[in-house]
All heavy atoms as an XYZ file, in Angstrom:
671
protein
N      96.845    123.719    117.142
C      97.076    122.565    116.292
C      98.043    121.618    116.988
O      99.093    122.033    117.454
C      97.673    123.051    114.969
C      97.028    122.432    113.765
S      97.753    123.010    112.228
C      97.045    124.653    112.124
N      97.674    120.353    117.079
C      98.505    119.411    117.796
C      99.716    118.951    117.008
O     100.716    118.561    117.553
C      97.683    118.204    118.238
C      97.280    117.327    117.091
C      96.439    116.145    117.505
O      95.381    116.363    118.114
O      96.846    115.011    117.209
N      99.656    118.984    115.701
C     100.761    118.519    114.878
C     100.789    117.000    114.802
O      99.993    116.315    115.423
N     101.708    116.497    114.040
C     101.862    115.060    113.842
C     103.193    114.631    114.416
O     104.173    115.371    114.368
C     101.785    114.719    112.344
C     100.425    114.961    111.759
C     100.098    116.183    111.199
C      99.459    113.969    111.796
C      98.835    116.412    110.681
C      98.193    114.199    111.277
C      97.883    115.411    110.715
N     103.259    113.411    114.924
C     104.500    112.902    115.505
C     105.557    112.740    114.419
O     105.247    112.602    113.226
C     104.255    111.559    116.189
O     103.982    110.550    115.229
N     106.796    112.740    114.856
C     107.913    112.535    113.929
C     107.775    111.185    113.226
O     108.009    111.072    112.020
C     109.222    112.598    114.723
C     110.461    112.550    113.861
C     111.726    112.716    114.687
O     111.743    113.576    115.591
O     112.687    111.984    114.415
N     107.358    110.170    113.965
C     107.142    108.833    113.414
C     106.090    108.861    112.298
O     106.270    108.268    111.239
C     106.694    107.924    114.558
C     106.251    106.552    114.168
C     105.767    105.772    115.384
O     104.586    105.929    115.766
O     106.570    105.029    115.955
N     105.008    109.569    112.542
C     103.918    109.686    111.577
C     104.411    110.360    110.289
O     104.128    109.897    109.183
C     102.790    110.480    112.225
S     101.333    110.673    111.212
N     105.144    111.426    110.446
C     105.674    112.166    109.295
C     106.651    111.306    108.506
O     106.613    111.274    107.265
C     106.318    113.485    109.764
C     105.209    114.418    110.275
C     107.122    114.141    108.657
C     105.706    115.627    111.021
N     107.519    110.575    109.203
C     108.491    109.711    108.522
C     107.796    108.617    107.723
O     108.181    108.326    106.584
C     109.447    109.094    109.541
C     110.428    110.086    110.114
C     111.284    109.489    111.222
O     111.231    108.255    111.442
O     112.002    110.262    111.874
N     106.756    108.002    108.306
C     106.018    106.949    107.594
C     105.353    107.545    106.357
O     105.419    106.966    105.271
C     104.974    106.275    108.513
C     104.001    105.413    107.707
C     105.673    105.448    109.584
N     104.731    108.697    106.488
C     104.077    109.312    105.333
C     105.098    109.643    104.240
O     104.858    109.350    103.067
C     103.303    110.565    105.725
C     102.661    111.225    104.541
C     101.564    110.647    103.936
C     103.173    112.393    104.012
C     100.984    111.222    102.806
C     102.600    112.979    102.893
C     101.499    112.393    102.295
N     106.229    110.232    104.601
C     107.253    110.558    103.597
C     107.720    109.302    102.866
O     107.872    109.306    101.645
C     108.456    111.242    104.259
C     108.357    112.733    104.452
C     109.544    113.234    105.284
C     108.296    113.477    103.127
N     107.943    108.237    103.604
C     108.458    106.995    103.024
C     107.413    106.267    102.185
O     107.724    105.678    101.158
C     108.962    106.100    104.166
C     109.650    104.838    103.725
C     110.230    104.045    104.890
N     109.200    103.621    105.842
C     109.128    104.045    107.111
N     110.000    104.897    107.588
N     108.159    103.606    107.905
N     106.139    106.325    102.599
C     105.096    105.508    101.970
C     104.103    106.292    101.111
O     103.132    105.706    100.629
C     104.323    104.748    103.053
C     105.185    103.894    103.969
C     105.821    102.714    103.273
O     105.246    102.231    102.274
O     106.892    102.284    103.721
N     104.312    107.592    100.907
C     103.322    108.408    100.206
C     103.009    107.911     98.793
O     101.932    108.176     98.267
C     103.733    109.879    100.185
C     105.024    110.166     99.426
C     105.427    111.615     99.500
O     104.621    112.496     99.204
N     106.669    111.871     99.891
N     103.908    107.161     98.195
C     103.670    106.671     96.831
C     102.526    105.653     96.774
O     102.015    105.383     95.692
C     104.943    106.059     96.248
O     105.326    104.925     96.998
N     102.104    105.099     97.927
C     100.961    104.181     97.898
C      99.664    104.932     97.610
O      98.683    104.333     97.203
C     100.851    103.379     99.195
C     100.265    104.133    100.365
C     100.256    103.319    101.644
O     101.135    102.491    101.886
N      99.253    103.533    102.481
N      99.668    106.254     97.800
C      98.466    107.049     97.584
C      98.603    108.022     96.413
O      97.639    108.299     95.725
C      98.117    107.820     98.863
C      96.852    108.668     98.869
C      95.621    107.835     98.543
C      96.670    109.340    100.220
N      99.809    108.510     96.196
C     100.033    109.536     95.171
C     101.035    109.051     94.128
O     102.024    108.410     94.476
C     100.556    110.830     95.813
C      99.619    111.401     96.843
C      99.885    111.258     98.201
C      98.467    112.073     96.467
C      99.016    111.772     99.156
C      97.591    112.583     97.414
C      97.872    112.435     98.762
N     100.794    109.411     92.864
C     101.702    109.024     91.783
C     103.036    109.757     91.872
O     104.065    109.220     91.481
C     101.067    109.304     90.416
C      99.885    108.389     90.140
O      99.824    107.279     90.716
O      99.007    108.788     89.357
N     102.996    110.991     92.356
C     104.208    111.797     92.499
C     104.296    112.277     93.942
O     103.267    112.475     94.594
C     104.156    113.015     91.563
C     104.143    112.636     90.095
C     104.074    113.863     89.193
O     104.289    114.985     89.679
O     103.806    113.673     88.010
N     105.512    112.474     94.448
C     105.642    112.939     95.836
C     104.929    114.274     96.058
O     105.022    115.181     95.231
C     107.148    113.102     96.026
C     107.771    112.261     94.969
C     106.809    112.266     93.813
N     104.218    114.371     97.171
C     103.585    115.630     97.540
C     104.427    116.381     98.567
O     104.166    117.544     98.848
C     102.153    115.414     98.091
C     101.242    114.862     96.996
C     102.151    114.504     99.298
N     105.432    115.689     99.117
C     106.324    116.302    100.096
C     107.685    115.629    100.016
O     107.778    114.424     99.781
C     105.752    116.151    101.496
N     108.733    116.424    100.213
C     110.086    115.870    100.193
C     110.828    116.093    101.502
O     111.882    115.508    101.711
C     110.914    116.453     99.028
O     110.927    117.875     99.155
C     110.327    116.054     97.684
N     110.295    116.948    102.361
C     110.919    117.214    103.658
C     109.887    116.971    104.760
O     108.677    117.013    104.496
C     111.405    118.674    103.761
O     110.261    119.545    103.761
C     112.350    119.039    102.628
N     110.345    116.752    105.977
C     109.384    116.595    107.079
C     108.464    117.805    107.237
O     107.278    117.644    107.522
C     110.290    116.413    108.307
C     111.543    115.821    107.761
C     111.719    116.473    106.412
N     108.979    118.990    107.020
C     108.163    120.199    107.135
C     107.056    120.220    106.081
O     105.905    120.561    106.382
C     109.034    121.456    107.026
C     110.040    121.632    108.142
C     111.288    120.761    108.029
O     111.580    120.230    106.931
O     111.960    120.567    109.059
N     107.403    119.871    104.858
C     106.389    119.808    103.792
C     105.354    118.726    104.077
O     104.159    118.925    103.849
C     107.059    119.516    102.440
C     107.865    120.648    101.876
C     108.596    120.263    100.597
O     108.615    119.076    100.206
O     109.161    121.178     99.978
N     105.810    117.590    104.600
C     104.891    116.498    104.909
C     103.912    116.921    105.995
O     102.707    116.688    105.877
C     105.666    115.258    105.343
N     104.408    117.560    107.044
C     103.521    117.986    108.124
C     102.514    119.017    107.626
O     101.324    118.929    107.931
C     104.318    118.557    109.296
C     103.435    118.915    110.471
C     104.192    119.219    111.747
O     105.369    119.592    111.671
O     103.588    119.078    112.812
N     102.969    119.969    106.829
C     102.061    120.982    106.278
C     100.999    120.327    105.397
O      99.816    120.670    105.466
C     102.847    122.024    105.494
N     101.402    119.352    104.576
C     100.448    118.665    103.711
C      99.416    117.916    104.538
O      98.211    117.988    104.274
C     101.170    117.697    102.763
C     100.224    116.941    101.888
C      99.708    117.516    100.738
C      99.797    115.673    102.241
C      98.798    116.842     99.938
C      98.886    114.978    101.451
C      98.392    115.570    100.305
N      99.868    117.185    105.551
C      98.947    116.413    106.389
C      97.962    117.331    107.107
O      96.783    117.007    107.232
C      99.723    115.560    107.389
C     100.545    114.423    106.768
C     101.419    113.757    107.834
C      99.665    113.409    106.071
N      98.439    118.474    107.560
C      97.543    119.438    108.209
C      96.548    120.010    107.216
O      95.355    120.129    107.521
C      98.356    120.553    108.859
C      99.104    120.087    110.097
C     100.081    121.101    110.638
O     100.268    122.180    110.014
O     100.670    120.823    111.694
N      97.020    120.352    106.009
C      96.141    120.933    104.989
C      95.031    119.978    104.565
O      93.911    120.408    104.304
C      96.944    121.358    103.753
C      97.773    122.603    103.993
O      97.573    123.282    105.027
O      98.646    122.895    103.153
N      95.340    118.694    104.470
C      94.314    117.750    104.013
C      93.568    117.132    105.194
O      92.771    116.214    105.001
C      94.906    116.684    103.101
S      95.941    115.501    103.931
N      93.805    117.656    106.373
C      93.117    117.221    107.592
C      93.234    115.712    107.812
O      92.246    115.017    108.096
C      91.669    117.687    107.601
C      91.565    119.194    107.595
S      89.925    119.860    107.829
C      89.049    119.250    106.418
N      94.443    115.191    107.645
C      94.706    113.784    107.934
C      94.463    113.531    109.419
O      94.555    114.445    110.238
C      96.147    113.443    107.562
N      94.146    112.297    109.750
C      93.882    111.943    111.142
C      94.694    110.723    111.545
O      95.022    109.867    110.718
C      92.383    111.668    111.404
C      91.553    112.909    111.194
C      91.867    110.536    110.548
N      95.024    110.663    112.826
C      95.683    109.492    113.407
C      94.653    108.817    114.305
O      94.047    109.455    115.164
C      96.938    109.891    114.210
C      97.540    108.677    114.901
C      97.967    110.558    113.296
N      94.447    107.531    114.061
C      93.456    106.766    114.822
C      94.145    105.605    115.526
O      95.184    105.119    115.086
C      92.361    106.266    113.878
C      91.625    107.396    113.140
C      90.806    106.851    111.988
C      90.752    108.179    114.104
N      93.538    105.158    116.627
C      94.185    104.183    117.499
C      94.025    102.724    117.097
O      94.774    101.877    117.579
C      93.686    104.364    118.934
C      94.180    105.665    119.541
O      95.273    106.132    119.179
O      93.452    106.223    120.387
N      93.064    102.418    116.242
C      92.847    101.014    115.870
C      92.254    100.932    114.472
O      91.697    101.903    113.961
C      91.903    100.334    116.862
O      90.593    100.862    116.720
N      92.338     99.742    113.892
C      91.775     99.553    112.557
C      90.253     99.654    112.614
O      89.613    100.084    111.653
C      92.256     98.217    111.928
C      91.994     98.207    110.425
C      91.656     97.025    112.628
C      92.743     99.258    109.633
N      89.650     99.318    113.769
C      88.204     99.482    113.929
C      87.816    100.960    113.858
O      86.803    101.312    113.248
C      87.736     98.862    115.252
C      87.834     97.347    115.289
C      89.243     96.822    115.600
O      90.123     97.599    116.025
O      89.460     95.616    115.406
N      88.642    101.815    114.475
C      88.387    103.256    114.396
C      88.558    103.760    112.962
O      87.834    104.653    112.530
C      89.326    104.030    115.327
C      88.957    103.938    116.780
C      89.831    104.801    117.667
O      90.480    105.750    117.168
O      89.871    104.524    118.877
N      89.511    103.188    112.232
C      89.708    103.563    110.831
C      88.456    103.218    110.033
O      87.955    104.040    109.260
C      90.953    102.870    110.222
C      91.024    103.104    108.718
C      92.220    103.353    110.908
N      87.921    102.016    110.239
C      86.711    101.605    109.514
C      85.557    102.553    109.834
O      84.847    102.997    108.932
C      86.337    100.167    109.869
C      85.128     99.666    109.096
C      84.837     98.212    109.357
C      83.669     97.768    108.469
N      83.437     96.333    108.557
N      85.383    102.874    111.113
C      84.311    103.780    111.523
C      84.506    105.168    110.905
O      83.556    105.775    110.406
C      84.298    103.881    113.049
C      83.165    104.706    113.596
C      83.176    104.709    115.129
O      83.359    103.643    115.733
O      83.001    105.802    115.692
N      85.734    105.657    110.914
C      86.033    106.975    110.340
C      85.718    106.994    108.837
O      85.078    107.924    108.338
C      87.501    107.334    110.580
C      87.933    108.597    109.883
C      87.672    109.844    110.440
C      88.579    108.549    108.652
C      88.043    111.010    109.789
C      88.957    109.714    108.000
C      88.689    110.942    108.579
O      89.053    112.094    107.927
N      86.180    105.970    108.126
C      85.933    105.914    106.681
C      84.443    105.818    106.389
O      83.942    106.471    105.471
C      86.688    104.736    106.057
C      88.211    104.843    106.050
C      88.833    103.539    105.558
C      88.685    106.024    105.218
N      83.732    105.025    107.173
C      82.286    104.887    107.001
C      81.593    106.237    107.207
O      80.750    106.641    106.410
C      81.749    103.837    107.969
C      80.275    103.539    107.742
O      79.868    103.390    106.574
O      79.535    103.451    108.733
N      81.967    106.946    108.271
C      81.357    108.246    108.563
C      81.703    109.299    107.516
O      80.952    110.252    107.328
C      81.777    108.724    109.956
C      81.135    107.918    111.072
C      81.644    108.286    112.449
O      82.518    109.176    112.570
O      81.175    107.664    113.420
N      82.853    109.130    106.836
C      83.239    110.109    105.819
C      82.691    109.747    104.437
O      83.004    110.394    103.444
C      84.754    110.279    105.770
O      85.386    109.094    105.338
N      81.855    108.695    104.378
C      81.164    108.379    103.130
C      81.789    107.278    102.303
O      81.276    106.953    101.231
N      82.868    106.680    102.770
C      83.485    105.579    102.016
C      82.626    104.325    102.165
O      82.027    104.095    103.210
C      84.893    105.317    102.526
N      82.580    103.533    101.126
C      81.807    102.291    101.163
C      82.689    101.184    101.728
O      83.456    100.552    101.007
C      81.322    101.934     99.763
C      80.442    100.698     99.748
O      80.013    100.258    100.835
O      80.186    100.177     98.649
N      82.607    100.968    103.034
C      83.432     99.962    103.685
C      82.636     98.717    104.083
O      83.196     97.779    104.640
C      84.159    100.543    104.928
C      85.176    101.583    104.521
C      83.167    101.117    105.926
N      81.338     98.717    103.788
C      80.515     97.541    104.091
C      81.061     96.334    103.343
O      81.339     96.399    102.151
C      79.055     97.767    103.691
C      78.334     98.698    104.634
O      78.840     98.901    105.761
O      77.276     99.239    104.257
N      81.230     95.255    104.049
C      81.718     94.037    103.416
C      83.229     93.947    103.317
O      83.749     92.911    102.924
N      83.935     95.022    103.661
C      85.404     94.979    103.615
C      85.930     94.342    104.896
O      85.426     94.601    105.986
C      85.998     96.384    103.475
C      85.776     97.023    102.129
S      86.496     98.686    102.025
C      88.247     98.311    101.923
N      86.945     93.506    104.756
C      87.584     92.931    105.934
C      88.513     93.981    106.549
O      88.872     94.973    105.890
C      88.422     91.692    105.568
O      89.521     92.107    104.746
C      87.569     90.637    104.851
N      88.899     93.753    107.790
C      89.838     94.674    108.432
C      91.160     94.713    107.661
O      91.785     95.755    107.546
C      90.075     94.278    109.894
C      88.845     94.454    110.748
S      88.245     96.166    110.758
C      86.821     96.008    111.798
N      91.574     93.581    107.097
C      92.817     93.551    106.311
C      92.670     94.398    105.053
O      93.595     95.121    104.674
C      93.194     92.116    105.948
C      94.547     92.007    105.256
C      95.697     92.469    106.125
O      95.836     92.022    107.256
N      96.509     93.388    105.629
N      91.518     94.334    104.400
C      91.299     95.155    103.208
C      91.320     96.636    103.556
O      91.851     97.450    102.790
C      89.972     94.793    102.539
C      89.993     93.436    101.869
C      88.615     92.966    101.420
O      87.595     93.327    102.048
O      88.567     92.220    100.424
N      90.774     96.985    104.708
C      90.790     98.386    105.139
C      92.223     98.805    105.434
O      92.670     99.872    105.022
C      89.864     98.596    106.347
C      88.409     98.447    105.879
C      90.107     99.944    107.007
C      87.395     98.398    106.979
N      92.971     97.957    106.125
C      94.367     98.275    106.437
C      95.201     98.418    105.165
O      96.140     99.207    105.112
C      94.961     97.193    107.335
C      96.316     97.561    107.889
C      96.803     96.615    108.969
O      95.989     95.917    109.598
O      98.025     96.593    109.180
N      94.855     97.678    104.115
C      95.586     97.726    102.849
C      95.147     98.874    101.940
O      95.749     99.082    100.886
C      95.433     96.405    102.093
C      96.135     95.248    102.786
O      97.019     95.495    103.636
O      95.782     94.090    102.485
N      94.112     99.619    102.321
C      93.619    100.722    101.486
C      94.718    101.767    101.309
O      95.506    102.024    102.228
C      92.389    101.351    102.120
N      94.776    102.377    100.141
C      95.866    103.304     99.822
C      95.911    104.514    100.737
O      96.981    105.085    100.964
C      95.776    103.752     98.362
O      94.554    104.421     98.130
N      94.778    104.918    101.305
C      94.766    106.101    102.163
C      95.087    105.791    103.620
O      95.145    106.690    104.455
C      93.440    106.857    102.061
C      92.243    106.106    102.564
C      91.512    105.327    101.477
O      92.115    104.948    100.463
O      90.316    105.090    101.652
N      95.308    104.513    103.941
C      95.589    104.097    105.319
C      97.068    103.733    105.441
O      97.577    102.893    104.702
C      94.697    102.901    105.718
C      95.028    102.431    107.121
C      93.223    103.282    105.600
N      97.736    104.378    106.385
C      99.151    104.146    106.638
C      99.308    103.581    108.044
O      98.962    104.253    109.023
C      99.943    105.460    106.532
C      99.927    106.076    105.171
C      98.836    106.834    104.751
C     100.988    105.919    104.294
C      98.811    107.421    103.484
C     100.970    106.499    103.029
C      99.883    107.248    102.628
N      99.812    102.354    108.163
C     100.037    101.743    109.473
C     101.275    102.377    110.103
O     102.316    102.503    109.453
C     100.227    100.242    109.325
N     101.154    102.780    111.351
C     102.269    103.377    112.078
C     102.885    102.329    113.004
O     102.179    101.440    113.496
C     101.779    104.584    112.883
C     101.131    105.699    112.061
C     100.585    106.790    112.971
C     102.114    106.283    111.053
N     104.188    102.419    113.269
C     104.869    101.407    114.079
C     104.264    101.202    115.465
O     104.288    100.104    115.993
C     106.303    101.935    114.183
C     106.480    102.782    112.975
C     105.126    103.401    112.728
N     103.684    102.207    116.067
C     103.138    102.077    117.409
C     101.754    101.455    117.468
O     101.139    101.412    118.526
N     101.241    100.966    116.335
C      99.926    100.335    116.316
C      98.802    101.274    115.911
O      97.662    100.852    115.783
N      99.103    102.558    115.721
C      98.089    103.508    115.267
C      98.060    103.528    113.737
O      98.885    102.901    113.081
C      98.381    104.911    115.803
C      98.275    105.029    117.300
C      98.560    106.446    117.756
O      99.580    107.028    117.387
N      97.664    106.999    118.545
N      97.104    104.291    113.202
C      96.948    104.410    111.758
C      96.783    105.870    111.373
O      96.045    106.605    112.013
C      95.713    103.623    111.278
C      95.868    102.137    111.494
C      95.501    101.555    112.699
C      96.408    101.334    110.513
C      95.662    100.204    112.920
C      96.574     99.971    110.720
C      96.200     99.412    111.921
O      96.383     98.072    112.127
N      97.458    106.259    110.298
C      97.306    107.573    109.705
C      96.373    107.412    108.518
O      96.590    106.542    107.670
C      98.668    108.102    109.242
C      98.668    109.379    108.399
C      98.223    110.577    109.244
C     100.041    109.630    107.802
N      95.329    108.229    108.456
C      94.392    108.195    107.331
C      94.507    109.514    106.601
O      94.320    110.590    107.183
C      92.938    107.961    107.785
C      91.996    107.940    106.586
C      92.825    106.663    108.579
N      94.855    109.434    105.300
C      95.049    110.620    104.466
C      94.047    110.569    103.327
O      94.073    109.634    102.524
C      96.486    110.672    103.894
C      96.689    111.904    103.026
C      97.519    110.610    105.001
N      93.182    111.554    103.257
C      92.215    111.608    102.148
C      92.934    112.194    100.940
O      93.311    113.352    100.948
C      91.023    112.475    102.544
C      90.281    111.985    103.770
C      89.358    110.831    103.504
O      89.005    110.577    102.340
O      88.986    110.160    104.479
N      93.161    111.368     99.923
C      93.876    111.809     98.731
C      92.973    112.585     97.853
O      93.264    113.260     96.950
């Protein structure tokens, strides 16, 4: 298992309320375990996010890249990558 970067875990801990009504993790260890359990993925571009969501059955036809980036399951990471968490 490759694990998730510290940056990725910090963003998820800070922003998890955009996807969940209540916190699912309160520590970095809990966040990493949760992300691994739900098979979250880190992708390199918003185009890859759109392709991933499309392949996983989400209806992304007609959505702009901004709408995809604003989706609750998409977390923008500081390095330009994206974390996608299936809630």
